N, CA, C and O atoms as a CHARMM CRD file, in Angstrom:
* protein
*
  244
    1    1 UNK  N     -1.54000  14.26000   5.98400 PROA 1      0.00000
    2    1 UNK  CA    -1.12500  14.75100   7.23600 PROA 1      0.00000
    3    1 UNK  C      0.26400  14.05300   7.50400 PROA 1      0.00000
    4    1 UNK  O      0.53700  12.92200   7.10200 PROA 1      0.00000
    5    2 UNK  N      1.10100  14.85500   8.22400 PROA 2      0.00000
    6    2 UNK  CA     2.43400  14.20200   8.65800 PROA 2      0.00000
    7    2 UNK  C      2.17300  13.40300   9.86500 PROA 2      0.00000
    8    2 UNK  O      1.19200  13.55800  10.59200 PROA 2      0.00000
    9    3 UNK  N      3.11700  12.53200  10.03800 PROA 3      0.00000
   10    3 UNK  CA     3.15500  11.73600  11.26800 PROA 3      0.00000
   11    3 UNK  C      3.31000  12.62300  12.46200 PROA 3      0.00000
   12    3 UNK  O      3.94800  13.67200  12.38300 PROA 3      0.00000
   13    4 UNK  N      2.71000  12.20200  13.62300 PROA 4      0.00000
   14    4 UNK  CA     2.78900  12.96900  14.80100 PROA 4      0.00000
   15    4 UNK  C      3.68500  12.12400  15.76900 PROA 4      0.00000
   16    4 UNK  O      3.89600  10.92000  15.62600 PROA 4      0.00000
   17    5 UNK  N      4.20200  12.93700  16.80400 PROA 5      0.00000
   18    5 UNK  CA     4.89500  12.09100  17.79600 PROA 5      0.00000
   19    5 UNK  C      4.01600  12.07700  19.13200 PROA 5      0.00000
   20    5 UNK  O      4.51400  11.91300  20.24600 PROA 5      0.00000
   21    6 UNK  N      2.73500  12.25500  18.91000 PROA 6      0.00000
   22    6 UNK  CA     1.77600  12.07800  20.08100 PROA 6      0.00000
   23    6 UNK  C      1.43600  10.61700  20.17400 PROA 6      0.00000
   24    6 UNK  O      0.99600   9.93300  19.25000 PROA 6      0.00000
   25    7 UNK  N      1.70800  10.19800  21.46800 PROA 7      0.00000
   26    7 UNK  CA     1.51100   8.72300  21.69700 PROA 7      0.00000
   27    7 UNK  C      0.14800   8.40100  22.52200 PROA 7      0.00000
   28    7 UNK  O     -0.24700   7.24500  22.67800 PROA 7      0.00000
   29    8 UNK  N     -0.46600   9.42800  22.98400 PROA 8      0.00000
   30    8 UNK  CA    -1.69000   9.31500  23.74100 PROA 8      0.00000
   31    8 UNK  C     -2.82500   9.85500  22.99300 PROA 8      0.00000
   32    8 UNK  O     -2.61600  10.60900  22.04300 PROA 8      0.00000
   33    9 UNK  N     -4.02200   9.52500  23.35000 PROA 9      0.00000
   34    9 UNK  CA    -5.27600  10.17900  22.72600 PROA 9      0.00000
   35    9 UNK  C     -5.38000  11.58300  23.19200 PROA 9      0.00000
   36    9 UNK  O     -4.91800  11.93000  24.27900 PROA 9      0.00000
   37   10 UNK  N     -6.03300  12.46300  22.31000 PROA 10     0.00000
   38   10 UNK  CA    -6.12000  13.88400  22.90400 PROA 10     0.00000
   39   10 UNK  C     -6.78900  13.90400  24.10000 PROA 10     0.00000
   40   10 UNK  O     -6.51400  14.79700  24.90200 PROA 10     0.00000
   41   11 UNK  N     -7.68300  13.01800  24.38600 PROA 11     0.00000
   42   11 UNK  CA    -8.45600  13.03200  25.69700 PROA 11     0.00000
   43   11 UNK  C     -7.58300  12.80700  26.87400 PROA 11     0.00000
   44   11 UNK  O     -7.95300  13.12000  28.00500 PROA 11     0.00000
   45   12 UNK  N     -6.39200  12.25300  26.61700 PROA 12     0.00000
   46   12 UNK  CA    -5.50400  12.09500  27.81500 PROA 12     0.00000
   47   12 UNK  C     -4.26600  12.99000  28.02400 PROA 12     0.00000
   48   12 UNK  O     -3.48700  12.88600  28.97100 PROA 12     0.00000
   49   13 UNK  N     -4.19000  13.83000  27.07700 PROA 13     0.00000
   50   13 UNK  CA    -3.15600  14.79700  27.13000 PROA 13     0.00000
   51   13 UNK  C     -3.10600  15.78200  28.25400 PROA 13     0.00000
   52   13 UNK  O     -4.15500  16.37000  28.51700 PROA 13     0.00000
   53   14 UNK  N     -2.14000  16.01800  28.88300 PROA 14     0.00000
   54   14 UNK  CA    -2.05700  17.15900  29.99700 PROA 14     0.00000
   55   14 UNK  C     -1.36900  18.26300  29.43500 PROA 14     0.00000
   56   14 UNK  O     -0.79400  18.21300  28.34800 PROA 14     0.00000
   57   15 UNK  N     -1.42900  19.36100  30.24500 PROA 15     0.00000
   58   15 UNK  CA    -0.95900  20.58900  29.80700 PROA 15     0.00000
   59   15 UNK  C      0.41700  20.58000  29.21800 PROA 15     0.00000
   60   15 UNK  O      0.61300  21.19800  28.17200 PROA 15     0.00000
   61   16 UNK  N      1.38200  19.93100  29.80600 PROA 16     0.00000
   62   16 UNK  CA     2.73700  19.73300  29.36500 PROA 16     0.00000
   63   16 UNK  C      2.64400  19.18200  27.96800 PROA 16     0.00000
   64   16 UNK  O      3.16100  19.82400  27.05400 PROA 16     0.00000
   65   17 UNK  N      2.00400  17.99900  27.71700 PROA 17     0.00000
   66   17 UNK  CA     1.84400  17.41500  26.44800 PROA 17     0.00000
   67   17 UNK  C      1.29200  18.25300  25.37100 PROA 17     0.00000
   68   17 UNK  O      1.71800  18.16300  24.22000 PROA 17     0.00000
   69   18 UNK  N      0.38600  19.04000  25.70100 PROA 18     0.00000
   70   18 UNK  CA    -0.21300  20.10300  24.84400 PROA 18     0.00000
   71   18 UNK  C      0.64000  21.27100  24.47900 PROA 18     0.00000
   72   18 UNK  O      0.55400  21.80600  23.37400 PROA 18     0.00000
   73   19 UNK  N      1.45600  21.66000  25.39900 PROA 19     0.00000
   74   19 UNK  CA     2.40100  22.72000  25.01900 PROA 19     0.00000
   75   19 UNK  C      3.48500  22.21900  24.10400 PROA 19     0.00000
   76   19 UNK  O      3.92300  22.91900  23.19100 PROA 19     0.00000
   77   20 UNK  N      3.90600  21.02500  24.35000 PROA 20     0.00000
   78   20 UNK  CA     5.07200  20.40600  23.52600 PROA 20     0.00000
   79   20 UNK  C      4.59800  19.97600  22.08900 PROA 20     0.00000
   80   20 UNK  O      5.41400  19.79200  21.18600 PROA 20     0.00000
   81   21 UNK  N      3.23900  19.82300  21.91900 PROA 21     0.00000
   82   21 UNK  CA     2.89600  19.21500  20.59700 PROA 21     0.00000
   83   21 UNK  C      1.70700  20.04200  19.98100 PROA 21     0.00000
   84   21 UNK  O      0.82300  19.52500  19.29800 PROA 21     0.00000
   85   22 UNK  N      1.77500  21.32500  20.28000 PROA 22     0.00000
   86   22 UNK  CA     0.64400  22.16900  19.78300 PROA 22     0.00000
   87   22 UNK  C      0.56700  22.22200  18.35400 PROA 22     0.00000
   88   22 UNK  O     -0.56100  22.31800  17.87200 PROA 22     0.00000
   89   23 UNK  N      1.58200  22.17600  17.56400 PROA 23     0.00000
   90   23 UNK  CA     1.54100  22.14900  16.15500 PROA 23     0.00000
   91   23 UNK  C      0.90900  20.91000  15.53600 PROA 23     0.00000
   92   23 UNK  O      0.10200  20.98900  14.60900 PROA 23     0.00000
   93   24 UNK  N      1.33800  19.67000  16.12700 PROA 24     0.00000
   94   24 UNK  CA     0.72500  18.51300  15.72600 PROA 24     0.00000
   95   24 UNK  C     -0.71100  18.39600  16.11100 PROA 24     0.00000
   96   24 UNK  O     -1.46400  17.76700  15.36700 PROA 24     0.00000
   97   25 UNK  N     -1.17900  18.97000  17.25900 PROA 25     0.00000
   98   25 UNK  CA    -2.52600  18.92200  17.68700 PROA 25     0.00000
   99   25 UNK  C     -3.38200  19.80800  16.74900 PROA 25     0.00000
  100   25 UNK  O     -4.48900  19.42000  16.37300 PROA 25     0.00000
  101   26 UNK  N     -2.85400  21.02200  16.36500 PROA 26     0.00000
  102   26 UNK  CA    -3.47300  21.82400  15.38100 PROA 26     0.00000
  103   26 UNK  C     -3.85200  21.05100  14.11800 PROA 26     0.00000
  104   26 UNK  O     -4.97100  21.11200  13.60800 PROA 26     0.00000
  105   27 UNK  N     -2.85100  20.32800  13.65800 PROA 27     0.00000
  106   27 UNK  CA    -3.21300  19.54400  12.32800 PROA 27     0.00000
  107   27 UNK  C     -4.10900  18.42700  12.61800 PROA 27     0.00000
  108   27 UNK  O     -4.79300  18.00100  11.68600 PROA 27     0.00000
  109   28 UNK  N     -4.21000  17.86700  13.82000 PROA 28     0.00000
  110   28 UNK  CA    -5.02800  16.79400  14.04700 PROA 28     0.00000
  111   28 UNK  C     -6.50900  17.26400  14.24600 PROA 28     0.00000
  112   28 UNK  O     -7.41100  16.45900  14.01300 PROA 28     0.00000
  113   29 UNK  N     -6.75900  18.37300  14.61300 PROA 29     0.00000
  114   29 UNK  CA    -8.06100  18.91700  14.79400 PROA 29     0.00000
  115   29 UNK  C     -8.58500  19.84800  13.74200 PROA 29     0.00000
  116   29 UNK  O     -9.70100  20.35200  13.87200 PROA 29     0.00000
  117   30 UNK  N     -7.78300  20.10900  12.65100 PROA 30     0.00000
  118   30 UNK  CA    -7.99100  21.09500  11.69900 PROA 30     0.00000
  119   30 UNK  C     -9.20700  20.69000  10.76400 PROA 30     0.00000
  120   30 UNK  O     -9.93600  21.57900  10.32300 PROA 30     0.00000
  121   31 UNK  N     -9.40200  19.54200  10.49900 PROA 31     0.00000
  122   31 UNK  CA   -10.45600  18.99000   9.67700 PROA 31     0.00000
  123   31 UNK  C    -11.16000  17.83500  10.30100 PROA 31     0.00000
  124   31 UNK  O    -11.08500  16.75500   9.71500 PROA 31     0.00000
  125   32 UNK  N    -11.79900  17.91500  11.35500 PROA 32     0.00000
  126   32 UNK  CA   -12.20600  16.83900  12.11400 PROA 32     0.00000
  127   32 UNK  C    -13.33000  15.88700  11.44600 PROA 32     0.00000
  128   32 UNK  O    -14.29300  16.36100  10.84300 PROA 32     0.00000
  129   33 UNK  N    -13.13400  14.60800  11.59600 PROA 33     0.00000
  130   33 UNK  CA   -14.07300  13.59900  11.03300 PROA 33     0.00000
  131   33 UNK  C    -14.68500  12.72900  12.09500 PROA 33     0.00000
  132   33 UNK  O    -15.66100  12.00400  11.90300 PROA 33     0.00000
  133   34 UNK  N    -13.98900  12.86600  13.31400 PROA 34     0.00000
  134   34 UNK  CA   -14.46300  12.14900  14.54300 PROA 34     0.00000
  135   34 UNK  C    -14.70200  13.07800  15.74700 PROA 34     0.00000
  136   34 UNK  O    -14.13500  14.16300  15.87700 PROA 34     0.00000
  137   35 UNK  N    -15.61300  12.54800  16.63800 PROA 35     0.00000
  138   35 UNK  CA   -16.03800  13.24700  17.87200 PROA 35     0.00000
  139   35 UNK  C    -15.78100  12.29100  19.00000 PROA 35     0.00000
  140   35 UNK  O    -16.11100  11.11800  18.82600 PROA 35     0.00000
  141   36 UNK  N    -15.25700  12.63300  20.08300 PROA 36     0.00000
  142   36 UNK  CA   -15.10100  11.83600  21.29800 PROA 36     0.00000
  143   36 UNK  C    -16.49300  11.84900  21.99300 PROA 36     0.00000
  144   36 UNK  O    -17.06200  12.91400  22.23400 PROA 36     0.00000
  145   37 UNK  N    -16.99800  10.70100  22.29300 PROA 37     0.00000
  146   37 UNK  CA   -18.42500  10.64900  22.93700 PROA 37     0.00000
  147   37 UNK  C    -18.20000  11.07700  24.52800 PROA 37     0.00000
  148   37 UNK  O    -19.13300  11.51200  25.20200 PROA 37     0.00000
  149   38 UNK  N    -16.98400  10.92000  24.99900 PROA 38     0.00000
  150   38 UNK  CA   -16.80400  11.26900  26.53800 PROA 38     0.00000
  151   38 UNK  C    -16.56600  12.69300  26.71400 PROA 38     0.00000
  152   38 UNK  O    -17.16600  13.29900  27.60100 PROA 38     0.00000
  153   39 UNK  N    -15.66100  13.33400  25.87200 PROA 39     0.00000
  154   39 UNK  CA   -15.23100  14.67900  26.28700 PROA 39     0.00000
  155   39 UNK  C    -15.36800  15.67200  25.06400 PROA 39     0.00000
  156   39 UNK  O    -14.87700  16.80000  25.10900 PROA 39     0.00000
  157   40 UNK  N    -16.00400  15.23300  24.06100 PROA 40     0.00000
  158   40 UNK  CA   -16.29800  16.14000  22.83500 PROA 40     0.00000
  159   40 UNK  C    -15.23200  16.68500  22.25500 PROA 40     0.00000
  160   40 UNK  O    -15.40300  17.73700  21.64000 PROA 40     0.00000
  161   41 UNK  N    -13.95300  16.11300  22.32000 PROA 41     0.00000
  162   41 UNK  CA   -12.93800  16.61900  21.50300 PROA 41     0.00000
  163   41 UNK  C    -13.07300  16.15200  20.06900 PROA 41     0.00000
  164   41 UNK  O    -13.89200  15.26600  19.82300 PROA 41     0.00000
  165   42 UNK  N    -12.36000  16.65800  19.13500 PROA 42     0.00000
  166   42 UNK  CA   -12.56600  16.29100  17.76400 PROA 42     0.00000
  167   42 UNK  C    -11.13900  15.93000  17.19800 PROA 42     0.00000
  168   42 UNK  O    -10.11300  16.34700  17.73400 PROA 42     0.00000
  169   43 UNK  N    -11.14400  15.12400  16.07400 PROA 43     0.00000
  170   43 UNK  CA    -9.87300  14.78500  15.42900 PROA 43     0.00000
  171   43 UNK  C    -10.18800  14.15500  14.03300 PROA 43     0.00000
  172   43 UNK  O    -11.27200  13.67400  13.70200 PROA 43     0.00000
  173   44 UNK  N     -8.96100  14.24700  13.20500 PROA 44     0.00000
  174   44 UNK  CA    -9.02200  13.71100  11.78700 PROA 44     0.00000
  175   44 UNK  C     -9.14200  12.23600  11.77700 PROA 44     0.00000
  176   44 UNK  O     -9.77800  11.67900  10.88200 PROA 44     0.00000
  177   45 UNK  N     -8.52900  11.53600  12.78100 PROA 45     0.00000
  178   45 UNK  CA    -8.55400  10.00100  12.73400 PROA 45     0.00000
  179   45 UNK  C     -8.98200   9.57100  14.21900 PROA 45     0.00000
  180   45 UNK  O     -8.62900  10.14200  15.25100 PROA 45     0.00000
  181   46 UNK  N     -9.77100   8.50400  14.12300 PROA 46     0.00000
  182   46 UNK  CA   -10.35300   7.96900  15.42800 PROA 46     0.00000
  183   46 UNK  C     -9.19500   7.52300  16.37400 PROA 46     0.00000
  184   46 UNK  O     -9.44900   7.49600  17.57800 PROA 46     0.00000
  185   47 UNK  N     -8.06800   7.20400  15.98800 PROA 47     0.00000
  186   47 UNK  CA    -6.97400   6.78300  16.84700 PROA 47     0.00000
  187   47 UNK  C     -6.49200   7.95700  17.81900 PROA 47     0.00000
  188   47 UNK  O     -5.78300   7.73800  18.80100 PROA 47     0.00000
  189   48 UNK  N     -6.89500   9.07900  17.49100 PROA 48     0.00000
  190   48 UNK  CA    -6.53000  10.16700  18.50500 PROA 48     0.00000
  191   48 UNK  C     -7.52700  10.56000  19.55000 PROA 48     0.00000
  192   48 UNK  O     -7.41300  11.57900  20.23100 PROA 48     0.00000
  193   49 UNK  N     -8.60800   9.61800  19.65500 PROA 49     0.00000
  194   49 UNK  CA    -9.65300   9.93400  20.69100 PROA 49     0.00000
  195   49 UNK  C     -9.95300   8.60400  21.43500 PROA 49     0.00000
  196   49 UNK  O     -9.79200   7.53500  20.84800 PROA 49     0.00000
  197   50 UNK  N    -10.36300   8.65400  22.65500 PROA 50     0.00000
  198   50 UNK  CA   -10.62600   7.49900  23.43300 PROA 50     0.00000
  199   50 UNK  C    -12.00500   6.83300  23.13400 PROA 50     0.00000
  200   50 UNK  O    -12.12000   5.61500  23.26900 PROA 50     0.00000
  201   51 UNK  N    -13.01300   7.57400  22.74700 PROA 51     0.00000
  202   51 UNK  CA   -14.32900   7.01600  22.53500 PROA 51     0.00000
  203   51 UNK  C    -14.85600   7.62500  21.22100 PROA 51     0.00000
  204   51 UNK  O    -15.85700   8.33800  21.29300 PROA 51     0.00000
  205   52 UNK  N    -14.27500   7.40800  20.03100 PROA 52     0.00000
  206   52 UNK  CA   -14.65100   8.05500  18.77200 PROA 52     0.00000
  207   52 UNK  C    -15.90800   7.68300  18.22000 PROA 52     0.00000
  208   52 UNK  O    -16.34700   6.54100  18.34900 PROA 52     0.00000
  209   53 UNK  N    -16.58000   8.68600  17.54200 PROA 53     0.00000
  210   53 UNK  CA   -17.78900   8.27700  16.67600 PROA 53     0.00000
  211   53 UNK  C    -17.60300   9.17000  15.46200 PROA 53     0.00000
  212   53 UNK  O    -17.18800  10.31600  15.63400 PROA 53     0.00000
  213   54 UNK  N    -17.86800   8.74400  14.31500 PROA 54     0.00000
  214   54 UNK  CA   -17.73500   9.37200  13.04000 PROA 54     0.00000
  215   54 UNK  C    -18.75000  10.38000  12.99800 PROA 54     0.00000
  216   54 UNK  O    -19.92200  10.04000  13.16000 PROA 54     0.00000
  217   55 UNK  N    -18.42200  11.67800  12.78300 PROA 55     0.00000
  218   55 UNK  CA   -19.35500  12.78100  12.74100 PROA 55     0.00000
  219   55 UNK  C    -20.44900  12.68300  11.79000 PROA 55     0.00000
  220   55 UNK  O    -21.57800  13.01700  12.15200 PROA 55     0.00000
  221   56 UNK  N    -20.22900  12.25200  10.58900 PROA 56     0.00000
  222   56 UNK  CA   -21.24100  11.93800   9.60100 PROA 56     0.00000
  223   56 UNK  C    -22.25300  11.06900   9.95400 PROA 56     0.00000
  224   56 UNK  O    -23.33700  11.16600   9.37900 PROA 56     0.00000
  225   57 UNK  N    -22.05500  10.13300  10.90900 PROA 57     0.00000
  226   57 UNK  CA   -23.00600   9.19200  11.39600 PROA 57     0.00000
  227   57 UNK  C    -23.89300   9.68900  12.52500 PROA 57     0.00000
  228   57 UNK  O    -24.78400   8.97300  12.98000 PROA 57     0.00000
  229   58 UNK  N    -23.64400  10.95600  12.99300 PROA 58     0.00000
  230   58 UNK  CA   -24.50100  11.56200  13.91400 PROA 58     0.00000
  231   58 UNK  C    -25.63800  12.10600  13.27300 PROA 58     0.00000
  232   58 UNK  O    -25.56900  12.52100  12.11600 PROA 58     0.00000
  233   59 UNK  N    -26.84900  12.14000  14.04500 PROA 59     0.00000
  234   59 UNK  CA   -28.08400  12.89300  13.42900 PROA 59     0.00000
  235   59 UNK  C    -27.97400  14.26800  13.93800 PROA 59     0.00000
  236   59 UNK  O    -27.97800  14.58900  15.12600 PROA 59     0.00000
  237   60 UNK  N    -27.87000  15.09400  12.85800 PROA 60     0.00000
  238   60 UNK  CA   -27.93100  16.46700  13.14600 PROA 60     0.00000
  239   60 UNK  C    -29.25200  16.96700  12.81600 PROA 60     0.00000
  240   60 UNK  O    -29.84600  16.44200  11.87500 PROA 60     0.00000
  241   61 UNK  N    -29.82100  17.96500  13.50300 PROA 61     0.00000
  242   61 UNK  CA   -31.03200  18.74300  13.23600 PROA 61     0.00000
  243   61 UNK  C    -30.94700  19.43100  11.89400 PROA 61     0.00000
  244   61 UNK  O    -31.87900  20.13300  11.50000 PROA 61     0.00000
């Protein structure tokens, strides 16, 4: 994945940030490995979320 210019976690992005960085965001969420425990957003790397947990470590039914 290419380097992004996003400096905040996805959880903290506002409408303006999302509009400016939509391509980067799309690549960050394309193949998620982490889930935010606070807001349920997903990302490929935990650095993009404020309270990440690895999806594989979750107990799924």
